[in-house]
C-alpha positions as CSV (number, residue, x, y, z in Angstrom):
1,M,-31.2,-15.2,-30.3
2,S,-29.8,-14.7,-26.9
3,A,-31.8,-15.0,-23.7
4,F,-31.0,-11.4,-22.8
5,P,-31.6,-9.0,-25.7
6,I,-29.3,-6.0,-25.8
7,P,-31.2,-2.8,-26.0
8,S,-30.5,-0.8,-29.2
9,F,-29.3,2.3,-27.3
10,V,-26.5,0.2,-25.7
11,V,-25.4,-1.1,-29.1
12,R,-25.5,2.5,-30.4
13,Y,-23.5,3.8,-27.4
14,A,-20.9,1.0,-27.7
15,A,-20.5,1.7,-31.4
16,A,-20.1,5.5,-30.7
17,V,-17.5,4.9,-28.1
18,A,-15.5,2.6,-30.4
19,Q,-15.5,5.2,-33.2
20,P,-12.9,8.0,-33.3
21,V,-14.2,11.5,-32.7
22,R,-15.8,12.6,-35.9
23,S,-19.0,14.3,-36.9
24,R,-22.1,12.3,-37.7
25,M,-23.5,15.3,-39.4
26,P,-24.5,15.1,-43.1
27,M,-22.1,16.6,-45.6
28,A,-22.9,20.1,-46.6
29,R,-25.1,20.1,-49.7
30,R,-24.6,22.7,-52.3
31,V,-27.5,25.1,-52.1
32,D,-27.6,28.3,-54.2
33,G,-28.0,31.6,-52.5
34,T,-26.8,33.2,-49.3
35,D,-28.7,31.0,-47.0
36,G,-27.2,27.9,-48.6
37,R,-23.7,29.3,-48.3
38,L,-24.2,30.3,-44.7
39,R,-25.6,26.8,-43.9
40,S,-22.6,25.2,-45.6
41,V,-20.2,27.3,-43.5
42,E,-22.2,26.6,-40.4
43,L,-21.9,22.8,-41.0
44,V,-18.1,23.0,-41.6
45,V,-17.7,25.0,-38.4
46,Q,-19.9,22.6,-36.4
47,R,-17.9,19.6,-37.7
48,W,-14.7,21.3,-36.6
49,L,-16.2,22.1,-33.2
50,I,-17.4,18.5,-32.7
51,A,-14.0,17.2,-33.5
52,H,-11.9,19.7,-31.6
53,S,-13.8,21.7,-28.9
54,I,-13.2,19.2,-26.1
55,A,-9.5,19.2,-26.7
56,V,-9.4,23.0,-26.8
57,L,-11.4,23.1,-23.5
58,R,-9.0,20.7,-21.9
59,V,-5.8,22.6,-23.0
60,S,-7.4,25.9,-22.1
61,L,-8.3,24.6,-18.6
62,G,-4.8,23.2,-18.2
63,A,-3.2,26.5,-19.2
64,V,-5.3,28.4,-16.6
65,F,-4.3,26.0,-13.9
66,F,-0.7,26.0,-14.9
67,A,-0.5,29.8,-15.1
68,F,-2.2,30.4,-11.8
69,G,0.0,27.7,-10.2
70,V,3.2,29.3,-11.4
71,L,2.1,32.6,-10.0
72,K,1.8,31.1,-6.5
73,F,5.5,30.1,-6.5
74,F,6.5,33.7,-6.3
75,P,5.4,35.4,-3.0
76,G,3.3,38.5,-3.4
77,V,2.6,37.9,-7.2
78,S,-0.6,35.9,-7.0
79,P,-3.7,37.9,-6.2
80,A,-5.2,34.8,-4.5
81,Q,-2.2,34.2,-2.3
82,D,-3.8,35.4,1.0
83,L,-7.0,33.6,0.2
84,V,-5.2,30.3,-0.5
85,V,-3.2,30.6,2.7
86,R,-6.2,31.4,4.8
87,T,-8.4,28.7,3.3
88,T,-5.6,26.1,3.6
89,D,-5.1,27.1,7.2
90,I,-8.7,26.5,8.0
91,L,-8.9,23.2,6.0
92,T,-5.8,21.8,7.6
93,V,-6.6,23.2,11.1
94,G,-3.3,25.1,11.0
95,L,-1.1,22.0,10.7
96,I,0.6,23.2,7.5
97,P,2.6,26.5,7.6
98,A,1.5,29.2,5.1
99,G,4.7,29.0,3.0
100,V,4.4,25.2,2.6
101,A,0.7,25.4,1.9
102,L,1.3,27.9,-0.9
103,V,4.0,25.8,-2.5
104,L,1.8,22.6,-2.2
105,V,-1.1,24.4,-3.9
106,A,1.1,25.8,-6.6
107,T,2.6,22.4,-7.3
108,L,-0.8,20.8,-7.4
109,E,-2.1,23.4,-9.8
110,C,0.9,23.1,-12.1
111,V,0.7,19.2,-12.1
112,I,-3.0,19.5,-13.0
113,G,-2.2,22.0,-15.7
114,L,0.5,19.9,-17.2
115,C,-1.7,16.8,-17.2
116,L,-4.5,18.7,-19.0
117,I,-2.2,20.4,-21.5
118,T,-0.3,17.3,-22.5
119,G,-3.3,14.9,-22.3
120,R,-1.1,12.5,-20.4
121,A,-1.9,10.9,-17.0
122,M,-5.4,12.3,-17.5
123,R,-7.0,10.2,-14.8
124,V,-4.5,11.4,-12.2
125,G,-5.0,15.0,-13.5
126,V,-8.8,14.7,-13.2
127,Y,-8.7,13.2,-9.7
128,L,-6.3,15.9,-8.6
129,L,-8.6,18.5,-10.2
130,A,-11.5,17.2,-8.2
131,I,-9.5,17.6,-5.0
132,Q,-8.4,21.1,-6.1
133,L,-12.0,22.2,-7.0
134,I,-13.1,21.4,-3.5
135,G,-10.3,23.7,-2.2
136,I,-11.1,26.3,-4.8
137,L,-14.8,26.5,-3.8
138,S,-14.4,26.0,-0.1
139,P,-14.0,29.8,0.7
140,L,-17.6,30.3,-0.4
141,V,-18.5,28.3,2.8
142,L,-15.6,28.7,5.1
143,L,-15.0,32.4,4.4
144,A,-18.5,33.6,3.3
145,E,-18.3,36.7,5.4
146,R,-15.1,37.7,3.5
147,M,-16.4,36.7,0.1
148,F,-19.6,38.7,0.4
149,A,-18.6,41.7,2.4
150,G,-19.5,44.2,-0.3
151,P,-22.3,46.7,-0.2
152,H,-25.7,44.9,0.4
153,G,-23.9,41.5,0.6
154,A,-22.4,41.8,-2.9
155,P,-19.3,39.7,-3.6
156,T,-16.0,41.3,-2.9
157,L,-13.2,41.1,-5.5
158,E,-12.0,37.9,-3.8
159,G,-15.6,36.6,-3.9
160,Q,-15.9,37.3,-7.6
161,Y,-12.5,35.6,-8.0
162,V,-13.9,32.4,-6.4
163,L,-17.3,32.6,-8.1
164,K,-15.7,32.7,-11.5
165,D,-14.2,29.3,-10.6
166,L,-17.6,27.8,-11.1
167,I,-16.7,28.0,-14.8
168,L,-13.6,25.9,-14.0
169,V,-15.9,23.3,-12.3
170,G,-18.1,23.1,-15.4
171,A,-15.1,22.7,-17.7
172,G,-13.6,20.1,-15.4
173,L,-16.8,18.1,-15.5
174,V,-16.8,18.1,-19.3
175,V,-13.2,17.0,-19.4
176,A,-13.8,14.3,-16.7
177,A,-16.7,13.0,-18.8
178,T,-14.3,12.3,-21.7
179,L,-12.2,9.8,-19.6
180,S,-14.9,7.2,-20.0
181,G,-15.1,7.8,-23.8
182,A,-17.9,10.4,-24.0
183,R,-17.8,12.3,-27.2
184,L,-19.7,15.2,-28.8
185,T,-22.0,13.9,-31.5
186,R,-24.8,15.3,-33.6
187,G,-27.5,13.3,-35.3
188,S,-29.0,14.0,-38.6
189,E,-30.4,17.4,-39.6
190,E,-33.9,16.3,-38.7
191,T,-33.0,15.7,-35.0
192,A,-31.1,18.9,-34.8
193,R,-34.2,21.0,-35.5
């Protein structure tokens, strides 16, 4: 017996991290009737989601960043072009010309997208994503009057564009959590109820 006992939750966590992604749910038992068949289908779907949903989220997030980044390489194509130029101008105190800023943001978004889609250089991709998310959400503070200039302070189309980026923040946090080995798991049926 050691002088410092290891708590059981640490042992369970270490064992879970060392395991490949797989469901810890019980196998579907054959139950007669519609409820039993639905429950069996539900268990199969949940197993698939546990095994694959984080990867699907990562690739989807990467595709969004890559697609929006590519649009910014073509002047006048991205609906966020003016917003990106204005925000970058404020953040850099006018030191970076508009055209250069747009290319830098486009390149940053494409690199983030490729890291997430391929699953390679994920640490670099997630760190760049953290920097990009600050830039993405900064118009809410720096250009609040522009974001909420609709009737009765409602968000404008640009404001809605930036507010939907909160979803990207949430998805980015989930993907970032997987860098240290976090996994979706599910205990037994009793703990699920």
